[in-house]
C-alpha positions as CSV (number, residue, x, y, z in Angstrom):
1,T,-12.8,13.3,5.7
2,E,-15.1,14.5,2.9
3,I,-14.0,15.7,-0.5
4,Y,-16.3,17.9,-2.6
5,T,-16.3,19.5,-6.0
6,F,-18.2,22.7,-6.8
7,P,-21.2,22.9,-6.5
8,Y,-20.7,20.6,-3.5
9,T,-21.0,17.2,-5.1
10,T,-19.6,14.6,-2.7
11,L,-16.8,12.6,-4.4
12,F,-16.2,10.4,-1.4
13,R,-16.3,10.1,2.4
14,S,-13.5,8.5,4.4
15,R,-14.0,7.8,8.0
16,Y,-11.5,6.8,10.7
17,N,-12.8,5.3,13.9
18,G,-10.1,4.7,16.6
19,V,-9.7,1.5,18.7
20,L,-12.3,2.6,21.3
21,S,-14.8,4.2,18.9
22,F,-14.4,7.4,21.0
23,F,-12.9,10.8,20.4
24,D,-10.8,11.1,17.1
25,V,-9.9,14.7,16.4
26,P,-8.3,15.9,13.1
27,E,-6.0,18.9,13.3
28,A,-4.3,19.1,9.9
29,L,-4.7,18.0,6.3
30,F,-2.3,17.8,3.4
31,V,-2.7,16.8,-0.3
32,D,0.4,15.5,-2.1
33,A,1.3,15.7,-5.8
34,F,-0.6,12.4,-6.5
35,N,-3.8,13.6,-4.7
36,N,-3.3,11.4,-1.8
37,I,-4.7,12.9,1.4
38,Y,-3.1,12.9,4.8
39,V,-4.8,13.7,8.0
40,A,-3.1,14.2,11.4
41,G,-4.5,14.7,14.8
42,A,-5.3,12.7,17.9
43,T,-7.1,9.5,18.8
44,Y,-8.2,8.4,22.2
45,G,-6.7,5.1,23.3
46,G,-8.4,4.9,26.7
47,L,-6.9,5.3,30.2
48,A,-3.9,3.1,29.2
49,T,-2.6,5.6,26.6
50,E,-4.9,8.7,26.7
51,N,-4.7,10.7,23.4
52,D,-2.2,9.5,20.8
53,Y,-0.9,11.0,17.6
54,V,-2.8,9.5,14.6
55,T,-1.7,10.0,11.0
56,I,-3.8,8.7,8.2
57,K,-3.1,8.3,4.4
58,I,-6.1,8.2,2.1
59,N,-5.8,7.7,-1.7
60,S,-7.4,9.8,-4.4
61,S,-10.4,7.4,-4.4
62,G,-11.1,7.8,-0.7
63,V,-9.6,4.4,0.3
64,Q,-7.6,4.5,3.5
65,Q,-4.1,3.2,2.8
66,W,-2.8,3.2,6.4
67,A,-3.2,4.8,9.8
68,K,-0.3,5.1,12.2
69,V,-0.7,5.8,15.9
70,F,2.1,7.1,18.2
71,D,1.9,6.8,21.9
72,G,4.7,8.6,23.9
73,P,6.9,7.2,26.6
74,L,4.5,8.0,29.4
75,N,1.4,6.6,27.7
76,D,-0.1,10.0,28.4
77,E,-1.4,13.0,26.3
78,D,0.0,13.1,22.8
79,K,-1.4,15.2,20.0
80,A,-0.3,15.9,16.4
81,Y,-0.9,19.4,15.1
82,D,0.5,19.4,11.6
83,V,1.5,17.2,8.7
84,Y,3.6,17.7,5.5
85,V,4.5,15.4,2.6
86,D,7.5,15.8,0.4
87,L,7.8,15.0,-3.3
88,N,9.0,11.4,-2.4
89,Q,5.8,10.9,-0.3
90,N,7.7,10.9,2.9
91,V,5.3,12.1,5.6
92,Y,6.3,14.5,8.5
93,V,4.1,14.9,11.5
94,T,4.7,17.2,14.6
95,G,3.0,18.1,17.8
96,R,3.4,17.5,21.5
97,S,3.9,14.5,23.7
98,M,4.3,14.1,27.5
99,G,7.9,13.4,28.2
100,A,9.7,11.0,30.6
101,G,11.9,12.1,33.4
102,G,9.9,15.1,34.5
103,S,10.3,16.9,31.2
104,A,6.6,17.8,30.9
105,E,5.5,18.2,27.2
106,N,8.0,17.8,24.4
107,M,7.9,18.6,20.7
108,V,7.9,15.2,18.9
109,T,8.5,15.2,15.1
110,I,8.2,11.9,13.1
111,K,9.2,11.0,9.6
112,Y,7.3,8.2,7.9
113,D,8.0,6.7,4.4
114,S,5.2,6.3,1.9
115,S,4.1,3.0,3.4
116,G,3.9,4.4,6.9
117,N,7.1,3.0,8.3
118,I,8.9,5.3,10.8
119,L,12.2,6.5,9.3
120,W,13.1,8.7,12.3
121,Q,11.6,10.3,15.3
122,D,13.0,13.3,17.2
123,T,12.0,14.6,20.6
124,Y,12.9,18.2,21.5
125,N,13.1,19.0,25.2
126,G,13.7,22.7,25.9
127,P,16.1,24.2,28.5
128,A,13.5,24.4,31.3
129,N,12.3,20.8,30.9
130,G,8.9,22.4,30.6
131,Y,6.1,22.6,28.0
132,D,7.4,22.5,24.4
133,D,4.6,22.5,21.9
134,A,5.0,22.3,18.1
135,Q,2.3,24.0,16.0
136,Q,3.4,23.9,12.4
137,L,5.9,22.5,10.0
138,K,7.0,23.3,6.4
139,M,9.8,22.4,4.0
140,G,12.1,24.8,2.3
141,A,13.4,24.6,-1.2
142,S,16.6,23.1,0.1
143,G,14.7,20.1,1.5
144,A,15.2,21.2,5.1
145,L,12.3,20.9,7.4
146,Y,11.2,23.7,9.7
147,V,9.1,23.3,12.8
148,T,7.7,26.2,14.8
149,G,5.8,26.5,18.1
150,F,6.7,27.5,21.6
151,S,9.0,26.3,24.4
152,E,9.4,27.1,28.0
153,G,12.6,28.9,28.7
154,I,14.6,29.4,31.9
155,G,12.9,32.4,33.6
156,T,11.2,33.4,30.4
157,N,8.0,31.4,30.4
158,N,7.0,30.4,26.9
159,D,9.2,31.6,24.0
160,Y,8.8,31.3,20.2
161,L,10.8,28.3,19.0
162,T,11.7,27.5,15.4
163,L,13.8,24.4,14.6
164,K,15.6,23.6,11.3
165,Y,16.0,19.8,10.6
166,D,18.2,17.8,8.2
167,T,15.5,15.4,6.9
168,S,18.0,12.7,6.2
169,N,18.9,12.1,9.8
170,A,16.7,14.3,12.1
171,A,19.7,16.4,13.1
172,I,18.7,19.9,14.3
173,L,20.8,22.3,12.2
174,W,19.8,25.4,14.2
175,E,17.2,26.6,16.7
176,A,15.9,30.1,17.1
177,R,14.1,31.4,20.2
178,F,12.2,34.7,20.8
179,D,11.5,36.0,24.3
180,G,9.4,39.1,24.4
181,P,10.4,42.1,26.5
182,A,8.2,41.1,29.4
183,S,9.4,37.5,29.4
184,N,5.8,36.3,29.6
185,S,4.1,33.8,27.4
186,D,5.2,34.1,23.8
187,Q,3.7,31.5,21.5
188,A,4.3,31.0,17.8
189,F,1.4,29.5,15.8
190,A,2.1,30.0,12.1
191,M,5.0,30.0,9.6
192,E,5.7,30.6,6.0
193,I,8.8,30.2,3.9
194,D,9.7,32.2,0.7
195,A,11.6,31.2,-2.4
196,A,14.9,32.3,-0.8
197,E,14.1,30.2,2.2
198,S,13.6,33.1,4.5
199,I,11.4,32.0,7.4
200,Y,8.5,34.1,8.7
201,V,6.9,33.2,12.1
202,T,4.0,34.8,13.9
203,G,2.1,34.4,17.1
204,N,1.2,36.1,20.4
205,R,3.4,38.0,22.8
206,S,2.1,38.7,26.3
207,E,2.7,42.1,27.8
208,E,3.9,42.9,31.3
209,T,0.5,43.0,32.9
210,R,-0.3,39.5,31.4
211,L,-3.7,41.0,30.6
212,N,-2.8,42.3,27.2
213,S,-1.1,40.6,24.2
214,S,0.1,41.6,20.8
215,H,0.9,39.9,17.5
216,V,4.6,39.6,16.7
217,A,6.1,38.5,13.3
218,I,9.7,37.5,13.0
219,S,11.8,36.8,9.9
220,Y,14.9,34.5,10.0
């Protein structure tokens, strides 16, 4: 991670090298109210664990405060795609993790405290026990956490999926799915929340031929 000021003066460089000095891939970055920097992505743990979530906290001087690695139940492919930090410096990370019991990939969302201790962890396995992949998370003015991505439905291939969480206990307050008219692959990739806590989600919708796709935006 490199931090610059205009005109491109380097303030600091912070490097993370995983346990095998191999592939470490950042996917998301967040800066909190105290100018701490959080990076989430994947780190390769070798054949024993494959890729794992990695979440890193760096202070405003560029000094790494902690790095937390999450390896799912199958010691298989796990990858974080987004990170968010609330005003109390609780850290939320979401992505995908290979699930146990034949459930393919699941959405896994983790809440850490400011010291990197896990406060809760939630695994979402969709109705088809198929591929469930979180792409983005955001927090509303109420303090609720929203996660969006896509989830395999029964007979519908991938559907948009948006989850609303109670951040105190990881309870899912509601889930919203969108299956396009062709019931092909519908994948949400981005989300925004307005001041009234209306949720806006967008992504791709496959058409009947599977050769064409269109962008679809939904408001909840």
